[in-house]
N, C-alpha and C positions, 0 to 999 in steps of 0.2 A: 430908079424906083417908079413904079406905076402910079398914076394919079389916084387920089382917094376916091372912093365910091361915095356919091352924094345922093340925097333924096331925089333930085331931078333925074339923075342917072338911073336910079331904080325905077322911077315912074316911066321913063322912056324905054325900058327894057321889055315892054309889052310885046309878045309874039316874036321875040328875038331869041338869042341864045339863053337857055334857062339860067335863072339866078340860082346861086348856091348860098344857102344860109345854114349856119351851124350854131349851136349854143356854145357858150363858154362862160365860165364862172370865176375865173382867176387869171393871173398873168400867164402861167404856163399854157393853159388851154387856148387862150387868146393868141399866143405866139404860134401855136400849132396851126390854128385856123388861118392866120395871116400867111404863114409860110406855105400852106397848102393851096393858097389862092382863092379862098372863100371871098364872096362879095359882101356878105352881111353876117355880122355876129349878133346873135340874140342872147342877151343876158336874161334868160327866162326865169319865171317864178318856179319853174321845174327844179331849180336849185334846192327848194324846200325838200324835195324827195331824193334827188340823186346826190346831193351834197350834205344836206343838214339832217337827213334821216327821218323826215316826217312821212306820214302815209298819204298826204295830199298836198296840193299847193297852197291851201288856205292859210297855213300857219306863218308863212314868210312875211316879214315886216318891211316897211319902207326903209328903216335903218339898215336892215340886212341887205336889201336890194342895192342901196346906195354903196354900201361897203364893197360888195362884189363887183358892182359896175366900175368903181374907182380902180380896182385891181385890173380889170379888163382894159380900161382906157390907158393905163400905164404901158401896156404891151401892144396896143393897137395904133397903127398909124395910117392904114389904107382902107380897112373895112369900114362900112357904115355900121355903127353900133346902136342897137335897139334895146331899150330897157323895158321889161314888163312892168306895168303898173300893178302892184300887188292888190289882192282882195281887200276891199274896204277903203281903198284910196279914191275910188271914183263912183261908187254905188250910191252915196248919200245925196249929192246934189251937184249941179253944174259948177257952182262956185267952189265947192270943196275939191272937185276934180281939177280945176285950173290951179288952185292953190297947191295941191299935191304935186301936180306935174311940173309946175315952175320950180318947186323945191327939188324935185327929182333931177331935172336937168342941171340946175345950178350947182348942186352938191355932188352929183355923180359924173358930170361931163358927157353923158351919152348924147347922141345926136337926135334921137327921136324916141317916142314911147309907143307901146302897143297896148291896146285895150281889147279885152274879150267881150264879145256879145254885141247886141244891137243897141248902140248908144249914139245915135246920130247927133243928138243935142250936145253931148259931151265932146264929140269929135269936132263939131262946128265951133264950139267955144275954144277948144285948144288950138285949132288951126288959126282962128282969129287972133289968139294970143301969141302966134308965131311958133307954135310947137307942132312939128310934123307928127302924124299919127298913122300907125299901121293897125289895120283892123284884124279881127280874129273871129271866125264863124265856124259853125259845125259843132264838133265836140270841144266844148270850152271847159277845161278842167276846173276852173273856179266855180262852175255850176254843177259839180259832181253830185251834190246832194239833191238838187232839183232834177237832174237827169237820171238819177237812180244808178249811177255808176259810169264807168268809162265806156259808153256805148256809141256806135256809129249813128250819126244823125242824118236826117234827110232821106230816109229810106222809103217813105211813102210819097205819093205825088203831092199831097197837101203840104207835107213838111218840106219837100224839095222846093215848092213854090214859095214858101215862107223864107227859105234860105236865099233864093234868088232875089226876093224883094228886099231882104235885109242887106244883101251885098250892094244892090242899087242905092239904097238909102245911105250906106256908109260912103260909097263913092261920091254921091251928091253932097254929102256933108264935108268932104275934103280929104278922106283917106288917100294916101298915095299908093297903098297896096293892101292886100288882104290875105291873111293866112286862112287856109281851108283845112281843118283837121277832122279826120274821121268821117269823111263824106264819100258816098258812092261815086265811083269814077265818072259815071254818066252825068251826075249832077254837077260835079266839079268842072267837067268839060263845058257844060252849058253856062255856068257862072263865068268861067274864063272867057267864053265867047261873047257874052252879053255886056260885060263891063269893060271899060277902057283902061283900067289900072291893072297892074300885074297881080296874079294870084300866086301864092306860094303854098304848095301842098305838103301835107304830112298825113299819110294814109288817105290820100284823095286822088290817086291815079296819076297817070303820066301826062295828062293834058294841061296841067297847070303851067304857069310861066316860070316856076322855080320850085325848088324842093328844100325842106328843112328837116334836120334830125337833131335829136339830143346827142351830144358828143359822146356821152358815156354809153349810149346804145350803139352808136356807130363803131366804137372801138372795143366793144365786147367787155365793158366794165360794169354793166348793170346785171343784176341777178335775174334769172328767168322767173316767171314767164315773160316773153317779149311779144309786143304786138306783131301781127303778120307782116307789116310793112318794114320791120327792122330786120335787115340781114347784115350782121356784124362784118365789118371789113378787117377786123383783127380780133384777137382774144387776149387783150391786155390784162383783163381780170385774172384769167387762169395763169397767165405768165407771171403776174405779180405774186400770186400765192405760191407758185413753184419757186420763184426766186427767193422769197422770204423764208420758205421752208428750208431751202438749201443753205442759206446763210445761218439760220438757227441751228442746223445740224453742225455746221462748221464751228460756230461759237461754242456749242456744248462739247465738241471734241477738241477745243483749243487749237483749231487749225487757222483761225483768224483772230486778230490781225497777224500777218506774217512779219518777219523782221523788216522786209522791204516796205511794208505798210506802216511801220512805226517810226517815230522821231527819236533822235539820239543826241546826246550832248556833243559839243565840239570835242575833238580828240584831246586837247590839253585839259579841258574841264573833266573829261571822262577819267583821265589818269588821276586827277585830284580827287574826284568822286570815289574812285576805288580805294585810294589811300585812306580817305577820311571815313568811309562807311563800310566797304566790303571787308577790308582787312581787319577793321575793328570788330566786325561781326565774327 
């Protein structure tokens, strides 16, 4: 068995072989990620949309995040597992952020948390409390209402400079890595060049120190439209619908279950059963 991935290992991966991060929300998807050799599992607040059916990430609660993180942790032994701090758990105050993150780690078992946005004071307080923090800049889904939708960020020189400054602040505050989402490739490349911690991209070009995708997008389980950076490596959604439709047809035609798929009484009991019930009928 390969040794587990740790926060120091991720931090030291800067400019080396790209890190592979994938989301997982339950034990089966975590097992797939581990078996495929992923480095990092993100239990993302994206579960609000891809698993729970909400139209944004804002609705997911801390209790729901803990529930899904526990399931992932039961199936994970090698990957570094990162839990997304849900909306409302860190925006109020530094004290509330630390309190929520302590509860998150204690009750879920994840190794580290991720915060969206430019919160260096929160990051510094969490790191001081012994909680490793992954940052997240660019398109931050929890800010969808402020951003006016899921739009690429940092497209002007002024906005790009702000993103560079934010990344530097998060590094100085103690983040061990930063996710860059929905950022022009040129800007992500410059962020990656100028900070000493790894960047993990999603819709941010090839120059980042790693890449992350939502597992449902990667496996073709999410309905269209899909972002341009998503090229499904499978079509499991279509395959699932086809399989269920075939099974439904067989059920209606009474082709399943077959005799081989059915359980039967022991031979001696079957004879008694026939005497007692079938012959009487």
